C-alpha positions in Angstrom: 3.6 9.1 -19.0 0.9 9.5 -16.7 -2.8 10.3 -17.7 -3.2 11.8 -14.5 -1.6 15.6 -13.8 0.4 16.5 -10.6 -2.5 18.2 -8.8 -5.0 14.6 -9.3 -1.3 13.0 -8.8 -1.0 14.7 -5.2 -4.4 15.3 -3.6 -4.9 10.6 -4.5 -1.3 10.6 -2.3 -2.3 13.2 0.6 -6.3 10.5 0.6 -3.8 7.3 0.9 -1.8 8.7 3.6 -4.4 10.7 5.4 -6.8 7.3 5.1 -3.3 5.4 6.6 -3.3 8.2 10.0 -6.9 7.8 10.5 -7.3 3.7 10.5 -7.8 1.8 12.9 -4.6 -0.1 14.2 -6.3 -3.4 13.4 -7.1 -2.4 10.5 -2.4 -1.0 9.7 -1.7 -5.0 11.1 -4.1 -6.7 8.2 -2.0 -4.2 5.8 1.4 -5.3 7.6 0.6 -8.8 7.6 -0.7 -9.3 4.0 2.9 -7.6 2.3 4.6 -9.9 5.5 2.0 -12.9 3.0 3.4 -11.1 -0.2 6.6 -11.2 -0.2 7.6 -15.0 1.3 5.0 -15.8 -1.6 7.6 -13.7 -3.6 10.6 -15.5 -2.1 9.1 -18.9 -2.8 7.9 -18.2 -6.6 11.9 -16.8 -7.1 13.0 -19.5 -4.9 11.9 -21.8 -7.1 
């Protein structure tokens, strides 16, 4: 089991969500690009 309580987990989730909602479009775009790059790398590694 996780060592954090349900309240802490919920607070962390809300903090992350609020951070995403208040972030700039450029920050969001950079996260999307990083995620796409990570997916591409995993695909390349799986394909061999």
